[in-house]
N, C-alpha and C positions, 0 to 999 in steps of 0.2 A: 456258432462262430461265423461272422460275416467276413468274407474275403474281399479286401479292398484292392481294386485295380484301376481306379480313376474313371471307369466307364459304366459300371453296372449298378450304381446305387439308385434306389427308387424310394418312394414314400414308405412302402411297407418295411423295407430293411432299415431305413432311417429311424422309423418309430421303434423297431425292435431294439436298436442300440440306445436310443435316446430315452425312451420310457421304461424299457424292460431290462436294460443293463447288459444286453448281449455283447460279448467281446468281439474284437476285430483283429485281423492280422493282414499284413501286406502280402499280395501275391508275389510270386517269384519274378514274373515279368515286370511288375511295377518296381520291385527292388532294383532290377537291372537297369531300368530306364532312369531311375533316380541317380544311381551311381554314375552312369554315363553322362548325364547332364551336369553332375557335380564336377567331373573331370574336366569338362569343357570350361566351366567357370574358373577353375584353378589355372587353366591355360591363359585365360584372359587376364587374370591378376598377375601371373608370372611375366606375361609379355607386355604388361602395362598398357593394354588397349583402352581406349576411351569408350566406356559403355555405361549408360545411365544406371545408377543405383549400385553398380559394382565398383567402378573407379571414379564415380562422381557423387556429388551431393544429391539431395532430393528436392522435388518440386522446383521452386524458383532458384534453388542452388544447383540445378542440373549442370550448370556451366563451371562449377567449382571442381577441380580435379583433386582426387584423394590419393595420397601415396600409399605404398604397400604397408608401411608401418603404422598407418592410421586406420587401416581397414577394420580391425576389430573394434576400435573406439567408435568408428562410424556406425557400425551395426548396433552396438549397445546404446549409443546415444540416440539412435533412431527410436528404439523401444522406450527408453525412459522419457524422452521428450514428447513422444506421441501419446503417452498414457495420460490423457486429459479427459477421460470419461467422467460424467457426473450422474447423479440420480441414484435411484435404488438399484441394487444388483439384479441382473437378469436371473431368471429361474435356473436351477441346476439342469433341468431338461434342455433349456435353450443353450446353456453353456456346453453341454454334452454334444448337442447338435452342431455348434460352432466348431468344436474340436474335430468331430467326425468329418465334417465337410472340408475342413482345412486339410486334414490327412488325405482325403480323397483327391482334392485338387492337386496337392503336392505330389501325390503318387503317380500322376500322369507323366512326370519327368520333363516338364518344361520350365521348372523354377530354379534349378541349380542348388537345391538344399542338400546338405549331407544326409546320408541314410541314418547316421547316428542321431541327428537332431530330429528327424522325422519319427524314428522309433521312440524317442523320448515322449513325443506327443501321443503316440499310440499307447505307450505304457501308462501315461497319466490318465487317459480315457479308460483303459481297462481296469486300472486300480482305483478309480474314483477320486482322483485329485481334480477338483473343479475350481478353476480360478474365479475369483470375484471379478465380474465384468459389469461396470455401471451401464445402465440401459441407454443413456443419452450421450451424444457427442459425435455421432457419425453423420457426414453429409451424403454418404452413399456413392461417392466417386473418389478415385484413388483408393477405392475399396473402403471397407469399414475400418479405417486406420486406427482410430482411438480405441474402440472396444477390443479389436484384435491385439493391440499393443498390451492391454491388460492381461490377455491370455498368455502372452509371451513373457510378461514379467515373472510369472511363476516358474516358467521354464529356466530362467536365469537366476532363480533364487530370490526374487524380489516380489513385491505385491502381496496379495492375500489369496487364500483359497479356502474352500470347504473340503474337509476330508473326514469321512465317517461321521457326518452330521455336525462337525465342529468347525468354527471359523478360526483360522490361525494364519500366521505369516506363510508366505509362499515357500520359504526355505524350510520351515518346520514341516509343512505338508509333504514336501518332496523327501525330506529325511525320513519321516514316519512311513512313507510308502516305499522307501528304499529305491528311490529313483535319482540318478545322478543329474545335477544341474548342468546346463549347457553354457559353453562359452561360444557365442555366435561368431562365425567367420564370414568372409565376403559373401554378400548377397542374401545371407540367411535371414537377417532381420526383416528386410524388405519382402522376401518370399513368404514370410509368416504373416505379414499384416496387410498385404496388398491383395484384397479380394472381397467378394460379396457374401462371405459366409455368415455374417451376423444377420443380415436381412433375410438370407435364404433359410437359415435355421428357424428364426422366429416365424417367418412366413410358412414354413413347412409344418410347424406345430399348429399354427392357425388353420392351415389347410386340413390337417387331420381333425381338428375340432369341427371344421365345416363339413367334413364327410359325415360325422355323426349327427350334426345339427340338421343337415338336409334330410336324413332319414327320419329323425325324430319329428321334424316339421310335418311330414306326411302322416305320421301316427297321431300327432296332436290335432291336425286338421280333421282326421277321420273321427276322433272322439267328439269333436265339436259338431261335426256333421250329424252324428247320431243324436247328440243332445238337442239339436235343433230340427230333427226329422228332415235332414237335408235330402236333396234330390240327386240321385246317382246318375241320371241320364247325361248330365253335363260331363261325366267322366268317360262316356262311351268312346271306345278307341277310334271309331269312324270319324269323330270330330277331330281328334288329335292328328290322325294320319293325313287328313286333307290339308293340314297346315305344315306338318312335316318336321317340326323341331324335335330333336331326340329327347331332350330333357322333359318336354311337355308330354310326350308319349309315355316315357318311363314313369312320370308322376301319376298319370291317370291309371296306369297298370298297377302301380303301388297301392293307390287308394282303393281300387276295385278288389285287389287281393286282401288288403287289410280289412275291408268292410264285407268280405264274403260271408254270406249267411246271416247278415244282420237283420233283425226284426225292427230296428229303429229308423232305418232310412226309408225314403219314399221314392216314387216315380213322378215325373212331371204330370201335373193335373190332379194328383191324389189330394194334396193339401193346398198347393200353390203351383203356379206355372213355372216360376223361376226362383232360384235362390239369389241372394246378393253376390256381388263380385267376390267378396272375401271367401266364399265357398265355391261358387260356380267357376271362378277363374283361377283356382289354385293350380291346376295343371300348367296353365300359362305362366303364372308367377313363380311358383316353386321350380318349374321346369327351366325357366330362364336362368335361375340361380344355379341349377345343376349344370347347365351348359357352361356357365362362367367358371364353375368349379373345375370342370374338365379342361378348360383352356388354361387356368392357373396351374393345374397339376402338370400339364405338359411343359409350361415355362419353368416351373421349379425343378422338375426332374431333369430337364436339360441343364439348368444352372448347377444342380448338384454335381454333375459330371463335367463341369466346364473348367478350363484353365483360365483363371481370372487374375493372374499375376502380371506384373510389368517390371522389367522387360521379360519377354518370353524367349526361351533358349531352344533353338532347333539345332541340336548337336550334329545330327546326321547331315544337315545341309550347311554346317559351319556358318550359321547365321544367328544373330540376336536382333529382335525387333522390339522397339518401344512403341506400344500401341495403347489401346484403351479398354481392354477386356475387364478391367476393374470397375467400369462404369455400371451402376446399378439400374439403368433405365428399364431394361426388360422386366426386372423384378418389381421395380417401383410401380410401373403401370399395372402389372398383374395384382399387386397387393392392394392398390386403390380399387381395382375392379372387384376383388374378393370382398373388401370391406363394404362396397356398395351392394353387392349381391347378397351378403349376409344381412345387411340392414333391412333389405326388402322382406326377408323372411320374418323378421321381428315386426315390421310394419303391418303385414297382413295378419300375423298372429294376434297382435293387439286389437285389430279391428274385429276379429272373430270373438275375442274375449269380451269386447264391448257389447257385441250382440247377445252374448250369453247372459250378461248381467242387466241389460237395459230392458225394462218391461215393455217399452214401445217396439222392441225388435226381437224379443226372444220367444215369441209364439206361445204366450201363456204361462211362462215360468214366473215365479215370484220375483219382485224387484230385488236385484242384487243377491239373488239366490238364498234368501233367508225367509223362513216362514213366520218370523215375528219381527218384521221390519219396523224401524223406528227405535225400538229398544235395542235391536241388533242392526249392525251395518252390513253384516254378511261379507260379500266379496267386493263391496264398493271400492275400497282403497287398494285392493289387488289390481284393479284396472288402472287406478292412479299411478301405481308403481310401475306397471308395464308401460304406460304412456310416458313416464319420465325417462325410462331406459330407451324407448324408441326415439324420443326427442334428443337424448344424449348421442345416440348413434348417428343422427342426422348431422350433428356437429362433427363427430369423429370421421364421418364418411367424406368430408371435404377432401379432395385429392391432395396428397402431399407432393405428387410428382410434377405438378404444374409450377412449383416453386424452385428457384435456384439462386444461390448466393455465391459470388466469386470468392475464391480462396487462393492462398499461396501466391500473393502478389499478382493476382489475375492470370497466373499461368493455368490454374485450374478454374476456368471461368464458366463452366456449366456443370452442375452436380444434380444427382437424381433424387435425393431425400428418400431413397428406397427403404432405409431402416426405419424411418419415421412411419412410412406407409405400412410396413410390416407390423410394427408395434400397434398401430391403430387398428389394423385388421384383426389382430389377436384380441385387443380390448373389446372390439365390436362383437366378436364371437362369444365372449363371456357374457355380455349383455343379452345377446340373442338367446343363449341357453337359458338364462333366467326368465325371459319372457315366455319361452316355450314351457318351462316348468309351471309358470302361472296359468297358462292356458290349459295345460293338462289337468292341473288341480281343479280349475274352475269347471272344466267340462265334466269331470267325474262327479262333482256336486250337482251339476245340471242334470246329468243322467239319473242320479238318485231321485231328484225332485220330479223329473219327468215320469219316472217309473221304468226300470230296466226290463224291457220285454225280450231281451236277447241281443247281445252285441255281436259284432263281427269276429271273424277268425283271429285277427290281430288285435283289435280293440278290446276284446274280452280279456286277453292276456295283460294288456297294459292296465286296464281297469283293476284287475285282481291284484297286480303288483302294487299299485298305488294304495288300494284299500287295505291291503295287508299291513301297511305301515301307517296309514293316515285315515282315521274314521271320517264319516260324513259330518259336516259341520251342522250342529244344532244351534245352541247359543254361541255368541261370539267368543273366540279364543285368540291367543296371540298368533297371528297369521304368518309371521316370518318364519316361525318354526316349521310350519307345514310347507311353505315355499322352499325352504332350505332342504327339507327331506326329499321333496320331489327332485330338486336339482341334483342332490347327491345320487339318487336312484338313476337318473338319466346320464349323469357324468361318469359314474363308475361302470357303465355299460350293462348293468343288470337288466334293465327294461328292454333295451335294444337286442341284447343277446337272446333273451327268452323269445321275443317275437320272431327274430330271424331264424330261430330253430324250427319255426312253423310256417313262416311267410317270407317269400322273397321280396326284399326291398332294394331296389336298384337305383343307382344314380349314374 
């Protein structure tokens, strides 16, 4: 059980709820803060004070005053009018993350929502009522308005949801789960949709993918290093420390630990003086992406625990401020950075893969790693496929955060596009994982053809796991089956878990 207090969520606890279904509950202090904030909102409504989103319209309509008897209509209309999302539904994991993050933000007690409404969202998450939220339609400022509105539709008995694996109307899902629907009152609709939780959820899932990818990249590189009798001197810690970047030092340490006791690596001068950059510069390249990961992790964990509503209510100070905490710029920049950092992992992986299959570069291995070339194509088109994914990533890595389109009659005249950036970063992560799967598969074939004289402490485990599921390639066979098997092995955590039981891999 994860206790939600608005301040303590991190990537680990986020993943426990989102991927593994751990339940949540509000802390007592959070509950008290929410109740106090709500009492202040009710005073504003009763005294007919002019406060944005409570007694006024929204966006360009902020100058339109709303009477007490129109308050509930205002909040309901906000949700149904803002439900303009399009495209495929977000994954159930992403939706769970959105709900969790919204609960956490609201529990800080600056949004003025009723505790009953917040508990409804908690109950939906714990019971597995997952609203259908289309992936497209957010500008990433004024929060993720459109996608979050689709989340709230189910709370009010509208829209659609997934419940126990079945898609149904929101009302049916709530009834089946025995959860009462909500009649939104003053400020509540705005409190539920004004925030950065969609981009933060998708981005956090992409970040978790990146955590595993960065570790797998070092394993993949180590296998290729052995297949090409690579030189380990370039990984010496003295080189890394005189430059000083943390990720570079960690990468070199990872490689040395993974390759410990290998009989397949060499020292400078044994076979050649230097390796190409795609091996020799891996501490520098992988390390830079690790440093980017840690920057992004800090941004996202800060955003997980942020109050991103507008207006924000400071009941103790008797103040309400209309500001811009809903603006997704911090997340947008971080997501673009993550996408670029992940793209580079695939770029250098594909270059190592090319060296494995190219007879001009692979130090005596058969062309395209087949012993009967001509009749067989071997791993020729594996490299093609990797190159295609790398090229696609270059398109996806174009930053979304440099774009902005005015909205709401130019009242909202600069937006972040943070949700687009997060979606792109996640898509890049999926492509990178596939490229690493291709490199691992190719490196195992090259090791077989080179002659396995004894692999390292970590690479021997990786090689055994792959070969237990996929035999060495003789005559050509349908290659996507092998690629998919490797991707499944690395995505389900089997390979990484076994290696990390024996070798420390740090980022």
